[in-house]
C-alpha positions in Angstrom: -18.1 5.3 3.1 -15.4 3.5 5.2 -12.1 3.7 3.3 -9.3 1.1 3.5 -5.8 0.9 2.3 -5.1 -2.7 1.3 -3.5 -5.0 -1.3 -5.1 -5.9 -4.6 -3.7 -9.1 -6.3 -2.7 -8.7 -9.9 -0.2 -11.5 -10.4 -0.6 -14.7 -12.4 -1.0 -18.2 -10.8 2.1 -19.0 -8.7 3.6 -15.6 -9.4 2.0 -13.2 -6.9 2.1 -9.4 -7.4 0.1 -6.8 -5.6 -0.9 -3.2 -5.9 -1.4 -1.1 -2.8 -4.8 0.6 -3.3 -7.2 2.9 -1.5 -10.7 1.4 -1.7 -14.1 1.3 -0.2 -14.1 -1.4 2.4 -17.3 -3.0 0.9 -15.7 -3.6 -2.5 -14.2 -7.0 -3.3 -10.4 -7.6 -2.9 -9.7 -7.2 -6.7 -12.6 -4.8 -7.4 -12.9 -1.1 -7.8 -10.5 1.3 -6.1 -10.2 5.0 -5.5 -6.4 5.4 -6.0 -3.3 3.2 -6.5 -0.5 4.3 -4.2 2.1 1.6 -4.6 3.0 -2.0 -5.5 4.4 -5.1 -3.7 6.3 -7.9 -5.4 6.9 -10.6 -2.8 9.1 -12.7 -5.1 11.8 -10.1 -5.4 14.8 -10.4 -3.1 15.3 -6.6 -2.5 13.1 -3.6 -2.9 10.0 -5.7 -2.6 7.6 -2.8 -2.4 7.2 0.8 -3.5 4.8 3.3 -1.8 3.9 6.9 -2.4 4.3 8.0 1.3 2.7 11.4 0.8 -0.5 10.0 -0.6 -0.5 7.3 2.1 -0.2 9.9 4.8 -2.9 12.0 3.2 -5.4 9.1 3.1 -4.6 8.1 6.7 -5.1 11.7 7.7 -8.6 11.8 6.2 -9.6 8.6 8.0 -8.6 5.6 5.8 -7.7 2.5 7.8 -4.6 0.5 6.5 -4.5 -3.2 6.7 -1.9 -4.7 9.0 0.4 -5.5 6.0 0.1 -2.0 4.5 0.5 -0.4 7.9 3.9 -2.1 8.3 4.9 -1.0 4.8 4.0 2.6 5.6 6.0 2.4 8.8 9.1 1.0 7.0 8.8 3.6 4.2 8.5 6.4 6.8 11.5 5.1 8.7 13.6 4.8 5.5 12.6 8.4 4.4 13.6 9.8 7.8 16.9 8.0 7.6 17.7 9.5 4.1 16.4 13.0 4.9 19.1 15.6 5.4 19.4 16.7 9.0 
């Protein structure tokens, strides 16, 4: 079962909102998913997305392939977490 980490649209017409989900690549965009690991609100000015970095790293570690958008979110979250971690 090929697993992907991608966005699932939940917003109303003209007000997009997305969930970051782990899903089977054969399921439809808004269909069944294995786990929800974050959210993305493109209309917000700041803090547009939230992501559970531990779960994202776990899923990537077991072979899940993130979409381009989600991969950039994982990268940004990891960079922010490294910057706030005590040295």
